[in-house]
C-alpha positions as CSV (number, residue, x, y, z in Angstrom):
1,X,-0.2,1.2,-14.8
2,X,-3.3,3.4,-14.5
3,X,-6.8,2.0,-14.1
4,X,-9.1,4.8,-15.3
5,X,-12.7,5.7,-14.9
6,X,-13.6,2.8,-12.6
7,X,-16.1,2.8,-9.8
8,X,-13.6,2.4,-6.9
9,X,-14.3,1.0,-3.5
10,X,-12.6,3.7,-1.4
11,X,-11.2,3.7,2.1
12,X,-14.4,5.2,3.5
13,X,-16.4,2.3,2.3
14,X,-18.1,4.3,-0.5
15,X,-17.8,3.6,-4.3
16,X,-16.6,6.6,-6.3
17,X,-15.4,7.2,-9.8
18,X,-11.6,7.3,-9.5
19,X,-8.3,6.5,-11.3
20,X,-5.7,4.2,-9.6
21,X,-2.0,4.4,-10.4
22,X,0.3,1.5,-9.6
23,X,4.1,1.3,-9.8
24,X,5.8,-2.1,-9.5
25,X,3.6,-3.8,-6.9
26,X,2.3,-0.8,-4.9
27,X,-0.6,1.6,-5.3
28,X,1.0,5.0,-5.7
29,X,-2.0,7.3,-6.3
30,X,-5.8,7.4,-6.3
31,X,-7.6,10.4,-7.7
32,X,-9.7,11.9,-10.5
33,X,-8.3,12.1,-14.0
34,X,-4.8,11.1,-13.2
35,X,-2.3,11.9,-16.0
36,X,-1.6,8.8,-18.1
37,X,2.0,9.8,-19.2
38,X,3.7,6.6,-20.4
39,X,1.7,4.2,-18.2
40,X,-0.1,1.2,-19.3
41,X,-3.8,2.2,-19.3
42,X,-6.8,0.0,-18.4
43,X,-10.1,1.6,-19.1
44,X,-12.5,0.4,-16.3
45,X,-15.5,2.4,-17.2
46,X,-18.8,0.9,-16.0
47,X,-16.8,-1.5,-13.8
48,X,-16.3,-1.9,-10.1
49,X,-12.8,-1.7,-8.7
50,X,-12.3,-3.6,-5.4
51,X,-9.4,-4.9,-3.4
52,X,-8.2,-8.5,-3.9
53,X,-10.2,-10.8,-1.7
54,X,-8.9,-12.2,1.6
55,X,-10.0,-15.7,2.5
56,X,-9.0,-16.5,6.1
57,X,-10.8,-19.9,6.2
58,X,-10.2,-22.3,3.3
59,X,-9.2,-25.9,3.5
60,X,-8.7,-26.8,-0.1
61,X,-9.8,-26.9,-3.7
62,X,-9.3,-28.8,-7.0
63,X,-8.6,-32.1,-5.2
64,X,-6.0,-30.6,-2.8
65,X,-6.3,-30.0,0.9
66,X,-4.0,-27.8,3.1
67,X,-4.0,-30.7,5.5
68,X,-2.3,-32.9,2.9
69,X,0.9,-31.3,4.2
70,X,2.5,-31.0,0.7
71,X,3.9,-28.1,-1.2
72,X,2.0,-29.3,-4.3
73,X,-1.3,-29.1,-2.4
74,X,-0.7,-25.6,-1.2
75,X,0.3,-24.4,-4.7
76,X,-2.8,-26.0,-6.2
77,X,-5.0,-24.2,-3.7
78,X,-3.2,-20.9,-4.2
79,X,-3.7,-21.2,-8.0
80,X,-7.4,-21.8,-7.6
81,X,-7.7,-18.9,-5.1
82,X,-6.1,-16.4,-7.4
83,X,-8.2,-17.6,-10.4
84,X,-11.3,-16.7,-8.4
85,X,-10.0,-13.3,-7.2
86,X,-8.6,-14.3,-3.8
87,X,-5.1,-12.7,-3.6
88,X,-4.4,-13.5,0.1
89,X,-5.5,-16.5,2.1
90,X,-4.9,-18.6,5.3
91,X,-4.3,-22.3,4.8
92,X,-6.7,-24.0,7.3
93,X,-6.0,-27.2,9.0
94,X,-8.4,-29.8,10.5
95,X,-8.3,-31.5,13.9
96,X,-5.3,-33.8,13.3
97,X,-2.5,-35.5,15.2
98,X,0.4,-33.4,16.5
99,X,2.7,-35.1,14.0
100,X,0.5,-34.2,11.1
101,X,0.1,-30.6,12.3
102,X,3.8,-30.1,12.8
103,X,4.4,-31.5,9.3
104,X,1.9,-29.1,7.8
105,X,3.5,-26.1,9.5
106,X,7.0,-27.1,8.4
107,X,5.8,-27.6,4.8
108,X,4.0,-24.2,4.8
109,X,6.8,-22.3,6.4
110,X,8.9,-21.5,3.2
111,X,5.7,-20.6,1.3
112,X,4.3,-18.0,3.8
113,X,4.3,-14.5,2.3
114,X,6.2,-15.8,-0.8
115,X,5.1,-14.0,-4.0
116,X,4.7,-16.6,-6.8
117,X,3.3,-16.0,-10.3
118,X,-0.3,-17.2,-10.7
119,X,-0.7,-18.1,-7.0
120,X,-2.5,-16.2,-4.2
121,X,-0.3,-15.3,-1.3
122,X,-0.3,-17.7,1.6
123,X,-0.5,-15.3,4.6
124,X,-0.3,-17.8,7.3
125,X,-2.0,-20.7,9.0
126,X,-5.5,-21.1,10.5
127,X,-5.6,-24.0,13.1
128,X,-9.2,-25.2,13.2
129,X,-8.6,-27.6,16.1
130,X,-7.6,-29.8,17.8
131,X,-8.7,-27.9,21.0
132,X,-12.4,-28.3,20.4
133,X,-15.6,-29.9,21.9
134,X,-16.4,-33.5,21.1
135,X,-20.2,-32.6,21.1
136,X,-19.7,-29.9,18.5
137,X,-17.0,-31.5,16.4
138,X,-19.0,-31.4,13.2
139,X,-16.8,-32.8,10.5
140,X,-13.7,-32.8,12.7
141,X,-12.1,-36.2,13.5
142,X,-12.9,-37.0,17.2
143,X,-9.8,-39.2,17.4
144,X,-7.5,-36.2,17.5
145,X,-9.4,-33.9,19.8
146,X,-7.2,-33.0,22.8
147,X,-7.3,-30.5,25.7
148,X,-5.8,-27.0,25.1
149,X,-2.1,-27.0,25.2
150,X,-0.2,-23.7,24.8
151,X,3.1,-25.5,24.6
152,X,1.8,-27.4,21.5
153,X,0.6,-24.1,20.0
154,X,4.1,-22.6,20.6
155,X,5.6,-25.6,18.9
156,X,3.4,-25.3,15.9
157,X,3.9,-21.6,15.6
158,X,7.7,-22.1,15.9
159,X,7.5,-24.8,13.2
160,X,5.7,-22.5,10.9
161,X,8.1,-19.6,11.4
162,X,5.6,-17.5,13.5
163,X,2.9,-18.0,10.8
164,X,0.0,-19.1,12.9
165,X,-2.5,-16.3,12.5
166,X,-5.8,-17.8,13.8
167,X,-6.7,-20.6,16.2
168,X,-10.0,-22.1,17.1
169,X,-10.9,-23.2,20.6
170,X,-13.9,-24.4,22.6
171,X,-13.5,-22.1,25.7
172,X,-15.6,-24.4,28.0
173,X,-13.1,-27.3,27.9
174,X,-10.7,-27.8,30.8
175,X,-7.9,-25.2,30.6
176,X,-9.7,-23.3,27.8
177,X,-9.6,-19.8,29.4
178,X,-6.0,-20.1,30.5
179,X,-5.1,-21.2,27.0
180,X,-6.8,-18.2,25.5
181,X,-4.9,-15.8,27.7
182,X,-1.6,-17.3,26.5
183,X,-2.6,-17.8,22.8
184,X,-4.0,-14.3,22.3
185,X,-0.6,-12.8,22.6
186,X,0.5,-15.0,19.7
187,X,-2.4,-14.9,17.3
188,X,-6.1,-14.2,16.9
189,X,-8.2,-16.6,19.0
190,X,-11.5,-17.7,17.7
191,X,-14.4,-19.5,19.4
192,X,-16.2,-22.4,17.7
193,X,-16.9,-26.1,17.7
194,X,-18.1,-25.4,21.2
195,X,-21.0,-26.0,23.6
196,X,-20.1,-22.7,25.5
197,X,-22.9,-20.8,27.1
198,X,-23.1,-17.0,27.2
199,X,-21.3,-16.6,30.5
200,X,-18.3,-18.8,29.5
201,X,-18.1,-17.0,26.1
202,X,-18.0,-13.7,28.0
203,X,-15.0,-14.9,30.0
204,X,-13.3,-16.1,26.8
205,X,-13.6,-12.7,25.1
206,X,-12.4,-11.0,28.3
207,X,-9.4,-13.4,28.3
208,X,-8.4,-12.3,24.8
209,X,-10.6,-14.1,22.2
210,X,-11.8,-11.7,19.5
211,X,-13.2,-13.8,16.7
212,X,-15.9,-16.4,16.0
213,X,-15.5,-19.2,13.4
214,X,-18.3,-19.9,10.9
215,X,-21.1,-18.2,13.0
216,X,-24.0,-20.5,13.9
217,X,-22.2,-23.7,12.7
218,X,-20.5,-25.7,15.4
219,X,-22.0,-23.9,18.4
220,X,-25.2,-23.7,20.5
221,X,-28.1,-21.8,18.9
222,X,-28.8,-18.1,19.6
223,X,-32.0,-18.1,21.5
224,X,-33.9,-15.5,23.6
225,X,-32.9,-17.0,26.9
226,X,-29.6,-18.6,26.0
227,X,-27.7,-16.3,23.6
228,X,-24.5,-18.4,23.8
229,X,-21.4,-17.5,21.8
230,X,-23.4,-15.5,19.3
231,X,-24.9,-13.1,21.8
232,X,-21.6,-12.8,23.6
233,X,-19.8,-12.0,20.4
234,X,-22.3,-9.2,19.7
235,X,-21.8,-7.7,23.2
236,X,-18.0,-7.9,22.9
237,X,-17.7,-6.6,19.3
238,X,-16.0,-9.7,18.0
239,X,-15.3,-10.4,14.4
240,X,-17.6,-13.2,13.1
241,X,-17.2,-15.4,10.1
242,X,-20.1,-16.1,7.8
243,X,-20.4,-18.8,5.0
244,X,-22.7,-17.1,2.6
245,X,-23.0,-19.9,0.2
246,X,-26.8,-20.4,0.4
247,X,-26.2,-23.8,2.1
248,X,-24.8,-23.1,5.6
249,X,-26.8,-20.0,6.4
250,X,-30.3,-19.1,5.2
251,X,-30.4,-15.7,3.3
252,X,-32.7,-14.2,6.0
253,X,-30.1,-15.0,8.6
254,X,-27.3,-13.5,6.5
255,X,-29.3,-10.3,6.3
256,X,-30.0,-10.4,10.1
257,X,-26.3,-10.9,10.9
258,X,-25.3,-7.9,8.9
259,X,-27.9,-5.8,10.7
260,X,-26.9,-7.2,14.1
261,X,-23.1,-7.1,13.9
262,X,-22.7,-4.3,11.4
263,X,-20.6,-4.4,8.2
264,X,-17.4,-3.7,10.1
265,X,-17.3,-7.0,12.0
266,X,-18.3,-9.6,9.5
267,X,-15.8,-11.7,7.6
268,X,-17.1,-13.7,4.7
269,X,-15.3,-17.0,4.2
270,X,-15.5,-19.9,1.8
271,X,-14.6,-22.7,4.2
272,X,-13.9,-24.6,1.0
273,X,-12.7,-28.2,1.0
274,X,-10.9,-30.2,-1.7
275,X,-14.1,-30.7,-3.8
276,X,-14.3,-27.0,-4.5
277,X,-13.9,-26.5,-8.2
278,X,-14.8,-30.1,-9.0
279,X,-18.1,-31.9,-9.2
280,X,-20.3,-34.3,-7.3
281,X,-18.6,-37.3,-5.7
282,X,-16.8,-38.6,-2.7
283,X,-13.9,-36.9,-1.1
284,X,-11.7,-36.9,2.0
285,X,-11.7,-34.2,4.7
286,X,-9.5,-34.7,7.7
287,X,-9.6,-38.4,7.3
288,X,-13.4,-38.6,7.0
289,X,-15.4,-39.5,3.9
290,X,-17.4,-36.5,2.5
291,X,-20.2,-36.8,-0.1
292,X,-20.7,-33.8,-2.4
293,X,-24.1,-33.3,-4.0
294,X,-24.7,-30.1,-5.8
295,X,-23.6,-27.3,-3.4
296,X,-23.7,-29.4,-0.3
297,X,-20.9,-31.5,1.3
298,X,-21.7,-33.8,4.2
299,X,-20.0,-36.5,6.2
300,X,-21.8,-39.8,7.1
301,X,-23.8,-38.5,10.0
302,X,-25.2,-35.7,7.9
303,X,-23.0,-32.8,9.3
304,X,-21.9,-30.2,6.8
305,X,-18.2,-30.6,5.9
306,X,-17.1,-27.3,4.7
307,X,-18.2,-25.9,1.4
308,X,-17.6,-26.4,-2.3
309,X,-17.9,-22.6,-2.9
310,X,-15.2,-19.9,-3.2
311,X,-15.1,-16.5,-1.6
312,X,-16.0,-14.5,-4.7
313,X,-19.2,-16.6,-5.0
314,X,-20.0,-16.1,-1.4
315,X,-19.6,-12.3,-1.8
316,X,-21.9,-12.4,-4.9
317,X,-24.5,-14.5,-3.1
318,X,-24.5,-12.1,-0.1
319,X,-25.4,-9.3,-2.6
320,X,-28.1,-11.5,-4.1
321,X,-29.5,-12.0,-0.6
322,X,-29.9,-8.3,-0.2
323,X,-26.6,-7.2,1.4
324,X,-25.3,-3.8,0.0
325,X,-22.4,-4.3,-2.3
326,X,-20.1,-2.0,-0.2
327,X,-20.8,-4.1,2.9
328,X,-20.2,-7.4,1.1
329,X,-16.9,-6.2,-0.3
330,X,-15.8,-4.9,3.1
331,X,-16.6,-8.3,4.6
332,X,-14.5,-10.1,1.9
333,X,-11.5,-7.8,2.0
334,X,-11.1,-5.2,4.8
335,X,-12.5,-7.1,7.7
336,X,-10.7,-10.4,7.3
337,X,-7.4,-8.6,6.7
338,X,-7.9,-6.6,10.0
339,X,-8.9,-9.6,12.2
340,X,-5.6,-11.4,11.4
341,X,-3.5,-8.2,11.4
342,X,-2.4,-8.0,7.7
343,X,-4.4,-4.8,6.9
344,X,-1.3,-2.7,6.8
345,X,-0.4,-4.4,3.5
346,X,-3.6,-5.7,1.9
347,X,-7.4,-5.6,2.2
348,X,-8.1,-2.1,0.9
349,X,-7.2,0.2,-2.0
350,X,-4.9,2.6,-0.3
351,X,-1.8,4.5,-1.4
352,X,1.2,2.5,-0.2
353,X,-0.6,-0.9,-0.1
354,X,0.0,-3.8,-2.4
355,X,-1.6,-3.5,-5.8
356,X,-3.9,-6.5,-5.5
357,X,-7.0,-5.2,-7.4
358,X,-10.1,-6.8,-9.0
359,X,-12.1,-5.3,-11.8
360,X,-15.6,-6.6,-11.8
361,X,-18.4,-6.0,-14.4
362,X,-21.8,-4.7,-13.2
363,X,-22.9,-8.3,-12.6
364,X,-19.9,-8.8,-10.3
365,X,-18.2,-11.2,-12.6
366,X,-14.4,-11.0,-12.7
367,X,-13.2,-8.9,-15.6
368,X,-9.5,-8.6,-14.7
369,X,-7.2,-9.5,-11.8
370,X,-4.3,-7.2,-11.0
371,X,-1.9,-9.1,-8.7
372,X,1.0,-7.2,-7.3
373,X,0.6,-4.6,-10.1
374,X,0.6,-7.2,-12.9
375,X,-2.3,-8.3,-15.0
376,X,-3.3,-12.0,-14.6
């Protein structure tokens, strides 16, 4: 296949008019006026060509939740993701019991990195809990919050077939820093659902943490005398997640975060829950009742409970908020792939990488999805 005349998001972060050649499931050439020969040709003139999106924080969609712990739920989420341009994702758990988490990991294990028609690729597991702060639990179930336990993490990782890619922790809880030292050799460690101050966050990043989950949400505010996790993340060059859905973060703050952290360190996420793709109503998230009204999902105490958005919409909204398209694309593709260590295969349009490619019109609507070299 050759995609011709498109405005391609290149490795240097700049859009250029290029052709892309794919063979089987791999990108084999990128250049100007590539010979067509006997290839299938897609004319992408006046369209943007970007990598398939990588959502590293999504709980569910279309009535399914990764924490349901069923193959059917994972497949439902994967179909929804691909339909919306996400070609790789991490299934994200809630704070649950050990038994539930082990079951989720065992269920996901045979599906991780499996290539299935019409389904985005499950690249691993994101454990959002249970090693978090009670005070900053948000929509997490307090009943299952426990102290950090590296043996439990090892058990979950073994159960998943070494598929745990990201884990959230509150570094201030007892044993938090020791846990980070052990866990960071196994997966990416992220700070969130935490009352941590700046000094404790510094110790956490020094111990091996390198990521912050849904920046601003589930942590102390960033103030001029108490910069907290956010200030520490800036000083240590951590990757930070941002839910750019217009609900969790004000557009002005989205713009400020891109200025503060730079486009190389921001990961746009959906944080979608099972109501994503559906309408208003009442839903479950981690055993708690969630009410969805419009674009807002809340639990009984008013805390936001994930989003009902998807990553493509969050990327488009970031552009609407004034973020340059190239920076928004990088934050939805390159950066999330890097922070969980799958950028050798996906996340950018490079020769030798998997041919997961999106063709967007000038309004950033999905025109075509190329998944593993095949048109969807």
